[in-house]
C-alpha positions in Angstrom: -19.7 -30.3 -0.8 -19.5 -26.9 0.9 -18.8 -28.4 4.2 -16.0 -30.5 2.7 -14.4 -27.4 1.3 -14.6 -25.7 4.6 -13.1 -28.7 6.4 -10.2 -28.9 4.0 -9.5 -25.2 4.3 -10.0 -24.9 8.0 -10.1 -28.2 9.9 -12.4 -27.9 12.9 -10.9 -30.9 14.7 -7.2 -29.9 14.2 -5.1 -28.6 17.1 -4.9 -24.8 17.6 -1.3 -24.6 16.1 -2.4 -26.4 12.9 -5.3 -24.1 12.5 -3.1 -21.0 12.9 -0.7 -22.5 10.2 -3.6 -23.0 7.8 -5.1 -19.6 8.6 -1.7 -17.9 8.0 -1.3 -19.8 4.8 -4.7 -18.6 3.6 -3.8 -15.0 4.4 -0.6 -15.4 2.5 -2.4 -16.9 -0.5 -4.9 -14.1 -0.4 -2.3 -11.4 -0.3 -0.3 -13.0 -3.1 -3.5 -13.0 -5.2 -4.0 -9.3 -4.6 -1.2 -8.0 -6.7 -1.5 -4.3 -6.8 -1.3 -2.7 -10.2 1.2 0.1 -10.1 -0.2 3.2 -11.7 2.5 5.5 -12.9 2.4 8.9 -11.4 2.1 11.9 -13.7 5.4 13.6 -14.5 6.4 16.4 -12.0 6.2 19.7 -13.7 8.4 22.3 -12.2 7.5 25.9 -12.7 10.4 28.1 -13.7 11.1 31.1 -11.6 10.1 34.3 -13.4 11.8 37.5 -12.5 9.9 40.6 -11.4 9.9 43.8 -13.3 12.8 46.2 -12.9 13.0 47.9 -9.5 10.7 45.3 -8.0 11.6 42.4 -5.7 10.0 39.0 -5.6 9.6 37.2 -2.3 8.8 33.5 -2.5 7.5 31.9 0.6 6.7 28.3 1.6 6.0 26.2 4.7 7.2 22.6 5.3 6.6 19.9 7.9 9.5 17.8 9.2 7.8 14.8 10.7 11.0 13.1 11.9 11.9 16.2 14.0 8.3 17.0 14.9 8.9 20.5 13.6 7.5 22.9 11.0 9.4 25.5 9.2 9.0 28.4 6.8 11.3 29.7 4.1 11.4 33.1 2.3 13.8 34.2 -0.4 13.9 37.7 -1.9 15.3 38.2 -5.4 15.7 41.2 -7.6 14.7 41.4 -11.2 18.1 40.0 -12.4 17.8 37.0 -10.0 20.2 38.2 -7.4 19.3 37.1 -3.9 19.1 40.1 -1.6 17.9 38.2 1.5 16.7 34.8 2.7 14.9 33.7 5.8 14.5 30.2 7.2 13.0 29.5 10.6 11.2 26.8 12.6 7.8 27.5 13.8 5.7 25.9 16.5 3.4 23.1 15.4 0.3 24.6 13.8 -3.1 23.1 13.5 -3.4 23.2 9.7 -1.3 23.5 6.5 -3.2 26.7 5.7 -2.2 28.2 9.0 1.5 27.4 8.3 1.2 28.9 4.8 -0.4 32.1 6.3 2.4 32.4 8.8 5.0 32.0 6.0 3.3 34.7 3.9 3.2 37.0 7.0 6.9 36.4 7.5 7.6 37.2 3.8 5.7 40.5 4.1 7.4 41.4 7.4 10.8 40.5 5.9 10.1 42.8 2.9 9.4 45.6 5.3 12.6 44.9 7.3 14.6 45.0 4.1 13.1 48.4 3.3 11.5 47.3 0.1 8.7 49.3 -1.5 7.7 47.4 -4.7 7.2 43.7 -4.0 5.7 40.6 -5.5 4.8 38.0 -2.9 4.7 34.5 -4.4 3.4 31.3 -2.7 1.7 28.0 -3.4 -1.3 28.2 -1.0 -4.5 28.8 -3.0 -6.5 29.2 0.2 -4.3 31.9 1.6 -3.9 33.7 -1.7 -7.6 33.7 -2.4 -8.5 35.0 1.0 -5.9 37.8 0.8 -7.0 38.7 -2.8 -10.5 39.3 -1.5 -9.1 42.0 0.8 -10.1 40.6 4.2 -8.9 38.0 6.6 -10.9 34.9 7.5 -12.7 33.7 10.6 -10.4 30.8 11.1 -7.8 30.2 13.8 -5.3 32.2 11.7 -7.6 35.1 10.7 -5.4 37.5 12.8 -2.4 36.5 10.7 -4.3 37.2 7.5 -5.4 40.6 8.9 -1.8 41.4 9.8 -0.7 40.6 6.3 -3.3 43.0 4.8 -2.3 45.8 7.1 1.4 45.4 6.3 0.7 45.1 2.6 -0.9 48.6 2.6 2.4 50.1 3.6 4.1 49.2 0.2 4.1 51.5 -2.9 3.3 48.4 -4.9 2.4 44.8 -3.9 1.2 41.9 -6.0 0.3 38.5 -4.8 1.2 35.6 -7.1 0.0 32.0 -7.1 1.7 29.6 -9.5 0.8 31.1 -13.0 -1.9 33.4 -11.7 -1.2 37.0 -10.5 -3.6 38.8 -8.2 -3.1 42.6 -7.7 -4.0 44.1 -4.3 
């Protein structure tokens, strides 16, 4: 009985083209039977921007990958307590090894930008938990971007006030 099923599904004496037709039909039947159940994704929750205290400036930083252009880029925006934009920076960067390295470079550029603007009381806000945790511990890391982290810490010491913010958590240096 088993051999009969095998011969009807895949005839051994049939020409090669017929075998391909049957094989292709079987693959199509298999794929049709494997209907994927679509699992709805959770709703996207957007965090609303929160202004800094009076006389403080918040700098938001982020890194992005543009696969179609084979480029990476960073963005920084500086806003006063009332939401007014006092500066923005957007620049391509060379392809990095890791997302954490990109985020570290974006944070570094945010701190450098704050210094260039002559700011003294700043809040640096980003979405990289790895970078923010490493900086909050007060030392760089032994990774390929450890020098970038060390540079951020040195520059941060030149401000009157600096706070590092991750999503809803705030870490004071």
